[in-house]
N, C-alpha and C positions, 0 to 999 in steps of 0.2 A: 465501155460495162461494166462487166460482168453480168450479165441478170442472174445468173445463180444465187449470186452473193445480198445482194438486193430484200432489205426487209420493208413490206409494202406497210406495217402499221408504223414503223418511223416519221412514215408520210402523213403520219393521220392525230390530229389538233384532238378527236376521240375518237371509238372505235364502237363502232353499230351502232346499234340502237342508243346505244348511250352519250352521242354524239346529238340526240333529241332533245327540242327546246323543251324545258322543263313543265313540269303539267298552270304551271303560277300565269308564267311566261305567257303562254301556249292560246289560253283562258282570256287574256287581253286581248292578245292576238285577232284570236278569231269576232273578238263584241264586233273587227270592221265589216265581217261581215253581213251581207245585207241577211232580210229576208227574203226566203223563198217557196213563201205559202204559196204563193199565184203560180206554182207551177206542181201543181197536183197529180201529175201522175211523178214529185219525188218525191217514195215513198221513203228512204230512208236521205237524210245528210249531213249538214254540221251540228244540229242540235240536239244530238246525243251520244256525238262526242264516239260515232258508232268507224267500226273497221275496217267500212266501206262503205261504200253513193250505192243509193241501189235506185233503179227506175223503172217505172211500169212502161213496160211494152204491152198490155192486152191479153186478152187471153189468156190467163194464168199463169204466165210466165212477167218475169223483170232479169234487167242486167244489173249486172255488181262492178263497181269500176272502183280502181285501189290506185296508189304509187307508192312504192315508200325506196329511199335509198338512203346511205348514205357509206362514212368513212370506212377503211379495212379494219377488219377486227382478228386478221390472220394473215401473217405472212406472204402466204401459197398464192399466186392468185387466181390459182382453178380451183380452192377452197372458195378464196371469197367471190367466185362470180356465184358459186354455190348455194352459196349459204347468204349471197345479197339475194337471190330468184328464191329461194323454199320462205325466205321468211316474207319478201312481199307476196309469195302465190299467198302464204297465210291467210290475207282478209280475209278471201274469196273461200274460205272454207270455214274459217270463223263465221262468217253470214250465214253459211250451212247450204252456202253454192257453190259450183264447178268451173275451174279453172275452163275459158276459151283459147286463148293468147295472150303471148307479151311485149309488147315493147321496149325497150332498153333505155335506160339512162344511165350516160357516165361523162365524168368533169373526169379530164383526164392533166396533169404536167407535164409536156412533153419534152421541155426542156430540162428535166430532171429525170422521168423514166420514157425508155423505150415504148413505143407501138404496141413493138411486141409484145409487150407484159399486158397489155388489154384487152387485146387479143386475148392472149389466155382468161384474163375473166370472162369474154367476152363470150368463149366458150366453154366456164365451167359450169356457166349459167343455162345453157344451151343444153346440157349435156342433162340439166336438171330439171330443167323446163318438158326435156322430152323424159325423163320416171316422171312426170305426173301426164304426159300426156297431152301435150301442149305445146304448138309451134313457140321460135323466139324470132317473132313477125318482124320485126325493122327494129328502130330506134334513133335515137340522136346524141348527138355527141357534140361536148365542147372544150377546150385550151383551157381548163383553167389551174391556181396553182395549188390545188390539193386532190388528192385521185378520191373521187364518187364514183358511185356504180348500184346501180337498183334499177327495179324493173314498174314500166306502167300493166296493169293486169286488166283483163278482162272478163267474166260470169255470166254463168249463168244459173236463175235458183226456180222454184214455182214459188209463187206469191206466200204458198200455206208452211212453206218452208222457210220461210225466215226468219233470221234468228238476232234479234237485235241484242246490246246490252244491257237493254235498260227498262227487259219484261223481264225479270223474276218475281217473284211472290213467295208469301211469306210460309216460314218449314223447306224454301229447296238449300236441297242440301249442296254443295262448293266442291265439285272436284278439279284435276290439273295433271295435265299429261304428261309433261317433261319435269325433269331436277333445276332445283335452283342452282345458281350460282355464273351463271358463263360471266357475267359482268367482271368479277373478283380474275377467274381465268381468264380473261384475256387482257386483264390489265398487268397479270401475273406476266403473260408471255411477255408484252411489252416491254416489259422492267429483267427480263431474260431471267423466274425466274420460276414458268409455269412447265412442268419434265414433260417429254415426250411422249408416254401415255395418256398424259388429265390432256393433252393435246387432240390427242387420238378422239377421246371422248368428248369432249365439245363440238367437233369438226361432227362429230359422229352425229349428239343431236343436233347442233343445229340445220342440219342439211337433211333432219329430220319427217319428213309432209304432215300435215295435221290435216289427210283428208280422212280419218274420223268426223271435220265436219259435216260434209255432202250425206254423211250418213242420219250423222244426230240428228241437224235440221228436219229428218224425216218422223225425227220422234216426239212425241208430243208430251210425255213427259222432259224435254230436255224446254225449258223454259226463257231462257238467257244464254251467250251465249259470246265472251271476246278469247282474243291472244294474248298472252301476258310480254311485253317487249318494252321501251327506253324507260315506260315509266315504274319495274316491277310489278311484282306482285302486288303488293298494296293500292300500289298505280291503279292499275284495272280494275281491284276487287271492288274501289272507292267510286271508277266507273259504273257500276254494278252495282253499289246500292243509293248511291245520290240518286242515278236515273231511275231505278225503281220502288225510294222508298224505304230502303230497310237499310236492316243493321247488319253486321258481319259477326261468326266469333270464331276465326278459325285456333287448330290443333298444334304448335310446331312441330309437335313431333311428331308430325302425320304427317307433312310437308316434305317430299321428295327434294334430296339438297344432293347434289355436287362431293366430291371424298375431299379432302383435303384442306376445306374453307378456313378453317383456324388459321393453319399454317398460312396460308397464303395472306392474312388476312395479317402475320404479326408479323409479315413480310412490308406490311403498308398494301399489300394489292389492293386497293379504293375507287374504286372509276370515281370523277367529277361528277357521273351522273345520279351517283348515289345522293350526295349530297345536296343535288339541287331535287330532286325527288322530296328527299325527306324535309328541307326548305318549305316546301310546295305545298306539302300533307301533313308532316309529323302533330301536326295540332289535333287530326282528327283521328289520332290513334293512342291506342292506351297505352296502357303501358309495357316494356318492349325491354330488352337488356341489351346490351351495344351489339354481338354477333344477332338476335333476333336484329334488328334493326338495319345491320350493314345486308342481309340476306335480303330481304323483303324488302328490302328501297331499291336493291341490285337491278340493273338498268338491264334488261335481258333481249340478248339478241336472237333470232326465230326461237324464243317459247315456246310452250306448252296451252292448247287451250285449256279456259278456265269456264266453267263449266257449273252451270245449277240447271238441281233435278227435279221435280216436285217429290216424283215415286218411282222410280228407276222400274223397267220393264226388264223381260228376260233377255229382251231386246237391248237396249243397252246396259244389262249383262255383260252379253258375249262384245259390245265395239270394245266398254273400259278394260275387259280382260286383254281384249287381244292390242290395244294402241298403251295401254300399262296405265292408269288411270287411278287416281289416287285420294281419297274421302279426304281433303283435310278441312271441312267445317260449316256451320250452317246460318241462312241467312233467316232474322226473324227482326220482327219490330218493338224491342227490349226499348224503354226509353232511357237514351243514354249520352254523355256528353260526348262519350268518342263513338266514331260510325263503326271502327272494327277495334274488336277486344280480341282478346288472346285467352281462353281458358286452361 
């Protein structure tokens, strides 16, 4: 087998975070998770649908634990490893924490894909972990029908710096750090429509660390934080709104988007996850045109940080400028049939 001719995405039934279970199905599944209220040191668990679990270590510190894995979103195995690693580590940053180490999770169809390609995936993940300043310290692997890769990541955070997705306050402004459209790009790649230039752009964004979260967690003005992944911008903003008892008004023209999305949509490059997302929560969203719907429900992989800020300080402004945060809307308590509306 000529490994240079292998396209990993052709072995993938769903690309990246687009293969996530829909929000509606996930809601049904996690109802089976038992009540953990007797574990008083568990500061963040399943109840808030946050990015990671957080456990109190005492003396003002807590450990963060998360896992994230998916099927190939790109054909290059080294890029796949880097993207999967950045995506998993992002959960630690989204909680306001600092990653400490990672463990790999690998499922590989050895009868179809040589072990050397899996090794290249691991190499990419290890390289990205080095960039994040942590070791890839071990892992577990199985022989399975579809290629799957990701990380379990452990982090640490001071208790006062923990940032949940359910603690926003009325009047908070909403900021986003990366452009939308990764799901559309990845589907265009599977269908051989994605240009080489757009491929490079997408990989650059997906491998960019959300390490701003470490600093944002230290700012009192940052009230809530999450990252945008498989449920799309609307799904993750809904988690902030419903968890905080608020509604949101967003400005579509202020939301950063990848280039050429309308072109790829004319080629029907729409992830299946987009439709699953919209079916799960479309009844909670105000009126959108078809393009807005396809972009805002588009499943992201290693997407940006979504941050609720009540009164940004000079320190926040510096971080926002450094990482390219864009203000995209406002949280309020306006009574409306829709939880998220468009300005």
